[in-house]
C-alpha positions in Angstrom: 0.2 0.0 0.0 1.2 3.4 -1.1 -0.6 6.5 1.6 -1.0 10.4 1.2 -1.4 12.2 4.4 -1.9 15.9 5.9 -2.1 17.1 9.3 -3.3 20.4 11.0 -3.8 21.6 14.5 -4.7 25.0 15.9 -4.9 26.6 19.5 -8.1 27.4 18.6 -10.0 31.0 20.1 -10.0 30.9 23.7 -7.2 28.4 25.3 -3.7 29.1 25.5 -2.0 25.9 25.6 -2.5 23.3 22.8 -2.8 19.9 24.1 -3.6 18.6 21.5 -0.6 15.9 20.1 0.0 13.6 17.3 2.4 12.0 15.0 2.5 10.0 11.7 5.0 7.4 10.6 6.2 5.0 7.7 8.2 2.6 7.2 9.6 -0.1 4.9 10.1 -3.4 6.2 10.8 -7.0 5.8 6.4 -7.8 5.9 6.2 -4.3 2.8 5.2 -1.2 4.1 3.6 -0.4 7.3 2.0 2.9 8.6 0.7 4.4 11.7 -0.8 7.5 12.7 -1.4 8.2 16.6 -4.2 11.2 18.4 -4.3 12.3 21.5 -6.0 15.2 23.4 -4.8 16.5 26.2 -6.9 16.9 28.9 -9.6 20.1 28.3 -9.6 22.0 31.7 -6.5 19.5 33.1 -4.0 20.8 34.1 -0.8 19.9 31.9 -2.6 17.7 29.5 -0.3 18.7 26.7 2.6 16.9 29.0 0.1 13.7 28.8 -0.1 14.0 25.5 3.0 14.9 24.4 4.1 11.9 26.4 2.2 9.1 24.8 3.3 10.1 21.4 6.5 9.8 22.4 6.1 6.1 23.7 4.5 5.2 21.0 7.1 7.2 18.7 9.9 4.5 20.5 7.3 1.5 20.5 7.0 1.7 16.4 10.8 2.2 16.0 11.7 -0.7 18.8 9.0 -3.1 19.6 7.1 -3.3 16.0 10.2 -4.4 14.1 10.0 -7.4 16.6 6.3 -7.7 16.5 6.7 -8.4 12.9 8.8 -11.1 12.6 6.4 -13.1 14.4 2.7 -14.3 13.5 -0.7 -13.2 15.0 0.8 -10.0 14.4 -2.3 -7.4 14.7 -3.0 -10.1 18.4 0.3 -9.0 19.8 0.2 -5.3 18.1 -3.5 -5.0 20.8 -2.1 -7.3 23.2 1.2 -4.6 23.2 -1.1 -1.8 23.4 -2.8 -2.8 26.4 0.5 -3.2 28.4 1.4 0.4 27.4 -1.6 1.6 28.1 -1.7 0.1 31.7 1.6 1.3 32.1 1.0 4.8 31.2 -2.3 5.9 33.2 -0.2 4.7 36.5 2.9 7.0 35.3 1.3 9.6 34.4 -0.7 9.4 37.5 1.6 9.2 39.8 3.1 12.1 38.2 0.6 14.1 38.8 0.0 13.0 42.2 4.0 14.1 42.3 3.4 17.8 41.8 0.0 17.7 42.7 -1.9 18.1 39.4 -4.6 16.4 37.3 -3.9 15.1 33.6 -4.9 12.4 31.1 -5.2 12.1 27.5 -7.1 10.7 24.6 -5.8 8.1 22.5 -6.7 6.8 19.1 -4.5 5.2 17.1 -4.4 3.0 13.6 -2.3 1.0 12.4 -2.0 -0.4 9.0 0.0 -3.2 7.4 0.8 -4.3 4.4 -1.9 -5.6 2.5 -4.1 -3.2 3.9 -4.7 -5.2 7.5 -5.4 -2.8 10.3 -5.6 -1.9 13.8 -7.6 0.8 15.9 -6.7 1.3 19.7 -9.6 3.6 20.9 -9.4 5.0 24.5 -11.7 8.7 25.3 -13.8 10.7 23.0 -10.9 11.1 19.8 -12.6 9.4 17.4 -11.5 7.6 13.9 -13.0 7.7 10.5 -13.8 5.9 6.9 -14.6 8.4 4.5 -14.7 7.2 0.9 -16.4 9.4 -2.0 -19.9 7.5 -0.8 -19.9 9.4 3.0 -18.4 9.1 5.8 -17.8 6.3 8.7 -17.0 6.7 12.1 -15.1 3.4 13.0 -14.5 4.6 17.1 -17.3 4.7 19.8 -16.7 7.6 22.4 -15.6 6.4 25.5 -17.9 9.6 26.8 -20.9 10.0 29.7 -23.5 11.6 26.8 -22.4 8.2 24.4 -23.0 6.0 27.5 -26.5 8.1 28.2 -27.6 7.7 24.0 -26.5 4.1 23.9 -29.2 3.6 27.1 -31.6 5.7 25.3 -32.1 8.2 28.0 -30.7 10.7 25.2 -30.6 11.4 21.6 -27.9 11.9 19.2 -28.9 15.6 18.9 -29.6 16.1 22.3 -26.2 14.6 23.5 -24.5 16.9 20.2 -25.3 20.1 22.9 -25.6 18.3 26.0 -23.3 20.5 28.9 -21.6 17.9 29.4 -20.3 15.9 26.5 -16.6 16.2 27.1 -17.0 14.2 30.6 -14.8 11.1 29.7 -15.8 7.6 31.3 -11.8 6.6 31.6 -8.2 8.4 30.0 -5.2 7.9 30.5 -3.2 9.4 33.1 -6.6 10.6 34.8 -8.5 7.3 35.5 -8.0 4.0 38.1 -8.0 1.8 35.2 -7.8 1.6 32.0 -9.9 -0.6 29.5 -9.0 0.3 25.9 -11.7 -0.9 22.5 -9.8 -1.8 19.7 -11.1 -1.9 16.0 -9.8 -4.8 13.5 -10.4 -4.0 9.3 -9.4 -3.7 5.8 -8.5 -0.7 4.1 -8.8 -0.4 0.6 -7.5 2.2 -2.4 -9.3 5.1 -2.8 -10.4 5.5 1.2 -9.6 8.2 3.4 -9.2 8.0 6.8 -9.3 10.9 9.8 -8.7 11.2 12.8 -9.4 13.9 15.3 -10.2 15.3 18.9 -13.4 16.3 19.8 -12.6 20.0 18.8 -12.7 20.0 15.3 -16.1 18.1 15.3 -18.5 19.9 17.8 -19.6 22.7 15.1 -18.7 21.1 11.6 -20.8 18.4 10.6 -20.0 15.2 9.1 -22.1 16.4 5.4 -19.3 19.6 5.8 -16.1 17.6 6.0 -17.4 14.7 4.3 -17.6 17.7 1.0 -14.2 18.6 1.9 -11.6 15.0 2.6 -14.0 12.5 0.4 -10.8 11.0 -1.9 -12.4 12.3 -5.3 -11.6 16.1 -3.7 -8.2 15.6 -1.8 -5.8 13.8 -4.9 -2.7 15.2 -3.3 -1.7 15.8 0.1 -1.3 20.0 -1.0 -4.6 19.8 -1.1 -5.5 17.7 1.7 -3.6 20.0 4.1 -5.9 23.1 2.5 -8.7 21.2 3.3 -8.2 20.7 6.9 -6.9 23.9 7.5 -10.1 25.8 5.8 -12.4 23.3 8.3 -9.7 23.8 10.9 -10.6 27.8 10.3 -14.7 27.2 9.5 -14.2 25.7 13.4 -12.7 29.6 14.9 -15.2 31.0 12.7 -18.2 29.5 14.6 -16.6 29.8 18.0 -15.3 27.0 18.5 -13.2 27.1 22.0 -11.4 23.9 22.1 -8.1 22.9 20.5 -9.0 21.8 16.8 -6.5 18.6 15.2 -6.8 16.1 12.4 -4.1 13.6 11.0 -5.6 12.8 7.3 -4.5 9.5 5.9 -5.3 8.8 1.9 -4.8 4.8 0.9 -3.4 4.9 -2.8 -2.6 1.3 -3.4 0.3 -0.1 -4.6 
């Protein structure tokens, strides 16, 4: 598989610090091209959220460099990635939590990462309310489930999706890495196909911009190259700011272009 990618982040109109962090990595290996992208949103309202999100980016970048080659040399690669990521999330949840206790403040981060192997098989690891979407020329599919209070209320039938979108509790997370007593990540397996786009984004990117709007801007047919992808992400971020989104605003766009 070959990939194009673009990213854009903005501190937004209110916050003094950008607590979002992300990385994009690609490597040629004995098992073919491997692609990895991760977006982490440091907890809004919690001190030092940028420390938590940047820590996760650093840890997973090191994992990509040092641990992944050993995993690729074995069998059951996706299951081993799942086990490896789970161990790391549990250990980082404890380590970041202890750091906060020692310095007398709370900090935490969401996590949404996708690893794609040669041939197209992927695994998504997820904690919190950052999201991964598949975007084709036919529409948009949300691949991850929000681990939030309002998402649980919608699932239980106590809120409608429309009510949840404007509920003042919409940013309350059920778990995050660093500020939870324990972390149980969600994992999603699938296969990418040539001609699809994938997007990772923080909640600030999607509160006031609709799926229909980012579908029109980010669908594969409208994004033939990385420069165009970057410009469309930038325009959506600016649209968020014009509509007075108060959070940090970040997104990563990945285009699957085949062999």
